[in-house]
C-alpha positions in Angstrom: -13.1 -76.2 -24.2 -11.2 -74.2 -25.9 -10.5 -74.1 -30.0 -6.9 -73.3 -31.6 -7.2 -70.1 -33.6 -6.0 -70.7 -36.8 -6.3 -69.6 -40.5 -6.2 -72.6 -43.2 -5.2 -72.0 -46.7 -7.0 -73.6 -49.1 -6.2 -72.7 -52.3 -5.6 -75.3 -54.7 -7.4 -78.2 -52.1 -10.1 -80.7 -52.5 -13.2 -79.8 -50.2 -16.2 -81.5 -49.3 -19.8 -80.3 -47.8 -22.6 -83.0 -47.2 -25.6 -81.3 -47.7 -27.2 -79.2 -50.2 -29.6 -76.9 -48.1 -29.6 -73.3 -47.2 -26.7 -74.5 -44.5 -24.5 -76.0 -47.0 -24.5 -73.4 -49.8 -23.4 -70.6 -46.8 -20.6 -73.3 -46.2 -19.9 -72.9 -50.1 -20.4 -69.0 -50.5 -17.5 -68.9 -47.7 -15.2 -71.1 -48.9 -15.2 -70.4 -52.7 -13.4 -67.3 -52.3 -10.8 -69.7 -50.7 -9.8 -70.9 -54.1 -10.0 -74.5 -53.7 -9.5 -76.7 -56.4 -12.7 -78.5 -56.5 -15.6 -78.8 -53.9 -17.9 -81.7 -53.9 -21.6 -81.2 -52.6 -23.3 -84.5 -51.7 -27.1 -84.8 -50.8 -30.0 -87.0 -51.6 -31.9 -84.3 -52.7 -31.6 -82.5 -56.4 -30.1 -79.1 -56.0 -32.5 -76.2 -55.5 -32.3 -73.5 -58.1 -30.6 -71.0 -55.8 -27.5 -73.4 -56.3 -27.3 -72.9 -60.1 -25.4 -69.4 -59.6 -22.4 -71.8 -57.4 -22.5 -74.9 -60.0 -21.4 -73.0 -63.2 -17.8 -72.2 -62.7 -16.8 -76.0 -62.8 -15.3 -76.1 -59.0 -18.3 -77.5 -57.8 -19.7 -80.5 -58.1 -23.3 -81.6 -56.8 -23.9 -85.3 -56.5 -27.3 -86.2 -56.0 -27.1 -89.2 -53.5 -26.3 -90.0 -49.8 -23.3 -89.7 -48.4 -20.6 -92.5 -48.5 -17.9 -92.4 -45.9 -15.4 -92.4 -48.9 -16.3 -89.2 -49.6 -13.9 -87.5 -47.4 -11.1 -89.6 -48.6 -8.4 -86.9 -50.0 -10.0 -83.7 -48.9 -8.6 -81.3 -46.5 -11.6 -80.2 -45.1 -15.2 -81.4 -44.5 -18.7 -79.6 -43.6 -21.2 -81.6 -42.2 -24.2 -79.3 -42.8 -27.3 -81.6 -43.3 -30.2 -81.5 -41.0 -30.0 -85.2 -40.3 -27.8 -85.8 -37.1 -27.1 -89.4 -37.7 -25.6 -88.3 -41.0 -23.5 -85.2 -39.5 -22.2 -87.9 -37.3 -21.4 -90.1 -39.7 -19.4 -87.6 -41.7 -17.5 -86.7 -38.3 -16.8 -90.2 -37.6 -15.3 -90.8 -41.1 -13.3 -87.6 -40.7 -11.7 -88.5 -37.2 -10.7 -92.0 -39.1 -8.5 -90.3 -41.4 -7.8 -87.4 -40.0 -9.1 -84.5 -41.8 -11.0 -81.4 -40.2 -14.1 -81.6 -40.2 -17.2 -79.1 -38.8 -20.6 -80.0 -38.2 -22.9 -77.3 -38.3 -25.3 -78.2 -35.8 -23.2 -80.0 -33.3 -19.7 -78.0 -33.3 -18.0 -80.5 -30.3 -18.6 -83.6 -32.7 -16.3 -81.8 -35.2 -12.7 -80.6 -34.9 -13.0 -76.9 -35.9 -16.0 -74.4 -35.6 -16.6 -71.9 -38.5 -16.0 -68.3 -36.4 -18.3 -65.2 -37.4 -16.1 -63.0 -39.5 -16.0 -60.0 -42.0 -13.5 -58.7 -44.4 -12.1 -55.4 -45.1 -9.9 -55.4 -48.2 -6.8 -58.3 -47.4 -7.9 -57.8 -43.7 -9.8 -60.3 -42.1 -11.5 -60.3 -38.8 -12.8 -63.4 -37.0 -14.3 -64.2 -33.5 -16.0 -67.0 -31.5 -18.1 -67.3 -28.3 -16.5 -70.9 -28.1 -19.5 -72.4 -29.5 -21.4 -70.9 -26.7 -23.7 -68.7 -29.0 -23.7 -68.3 -32.8 -26.2 -65.5 -32.4 -23.6 -63.6 -30.2 -21.1 -63.7 -32.1 -22.9 -62.5 -34.7 -23.6 -59.2 -32.8 -20.2 -58.7 -31.8 -19.2 -59.2 -35.8 -21.9 -56.6 -36.6 -20.2 -53.9 -33.9 -16.9 -54.8 -35.0 -17.6 -54.0 -38.6 -19.7 -51.0 -37.9 -16.5 -49.4 -35.8 -13.6 -50.8 -38.2 -14.7 -50.0 -41.8 -12.1 -48.9 -44.1 -9.7 -47.8 -41.7 -7.0 -50.0 -41.8 -7.9 -51.4 -45.6 -5.2 -49.0 -47.3 -2.4 -49.4 -44.8 -2.9 -53.1 -44.8 -2.3 -52.6 -48.5 1.1 -50.7 -48.3 2.4 -53.3 -45.9 2.0 -56.0 -48.3 4.0 -54.4 -50.6 6.6 -52.4 -48.7 7.2 -55.6 -46.1 9.1 -57.5 -48.9 11.1 -54.2 -49.8 12.5 -53.8 -46.0 13.1 -57.3 -45.7 15.3 -57.4 -49.0 17.6 -54.6 -47.5 18.8 -57.1 -45.4 18.7 -55.0 -41.9 18.6 -57.2 -38.3 15.3 -58.2 -37.2 15.3 -56.0 -34.5 15.9 -52.8 -37.2 12.9 -54.5 -39.3 10.7 -54.7 -36.1 10.8 -51.1 -34.9 10.2 -50.0 -38.6 7.2 -52.0 -38.9 5.7 -50.6 -35.5 6.5 -47.4 -36.4 5.1 -47.7 -39.5 1.3 -49.3 -38.0 1.6 -46.8 -34.8 1.8 -43.6 -36.9 -0.6 -41.4 -38.4 0.1 -43.3 -41.9 -3.5 -45.4 -42.2 -5.4 -42.2 -41.7 -3.4 -40.4 -44.4 -3.6 -43.1 -47.0 -7.4 -43.6 -46.0 -8.0 -39.9 -46.7 -5.7 -39.8 -49.8 -3.1 -37.4 -48.2 -0.5 -38.6 -50.2 1.5 -35.4 -49.7 1.8 -35.8 -45.8 2.0 -39.8 -46.3 5.3 -39.0 -48.5 6.8 -36.9 -46.0 6.1 -39.5 -42.8 7.6 -42.2 -44.8 11.0 -40.4 -45.8 11.5 -40.4 -41.8 9.9 -43.3 -40.9 11.5 -46.0 -44.0 15.4 -46.6 -44.6 16.7 -44.2 -47.0 17.1 -47.2 -49.5 13.5 -47.5 -50.1 12.9 -43.3 -50.6 13.1 -43.3 -54.3 10.0 -45.9 -54.4 7.5 -44.0 -51.8 6.0 -42.4 -54.7 5.3 -45.6 -56.4 4.2 -47.2 -53.7 1.5 -44.5 -52.9 0.6 -44.4 -56.5 -0.2 -48.4 -56.3 -2.7 -47.7 -53.5 -4.7 -45.0 -55.4 
């Protein structure tokens, strides 16, 4: 089986984590930067002390009780992260019945999606998967990639996020926009921005950007400082 790759926007969404152990805590730590409106955590055990930092912001509600199938109602995504296979299966079943994406920590095939190994560099998110065959191998590959990746594209991604809407607002034909974007990312701009070589970057941008944006180049570069 091959999983369909996607990135899910959970900003403002309601989420559920069933399981208040270490796995559930890791799921919550990865979830909170996505800015969900609320996260319900359900576990029969009282929250351990290492949960307290995650429960103080008002986003997370920890309920000390068993899972109920109605807990999935209205949730955008659900994580089954208990050490009990029967409970995890019940969570996955309730999610399938309600058409809700579900990740099952100890049995990926039981859920509808898996959480890939990933790392971030500024606004860039790099994710990878071995199709559920070996999380350990996925973590090894992630580590190798992260070491190579470093921050080499961080500044370029921030720059492209600022300049792209300005280029689109000019109203050029699609093929011309595509050409500009490709020329920018295939140039030496990433290294220039990474090492604060702004004089060289400005000269390069005057050759690559439409003339209408030449008066914005200094502003765009200063925003990255």
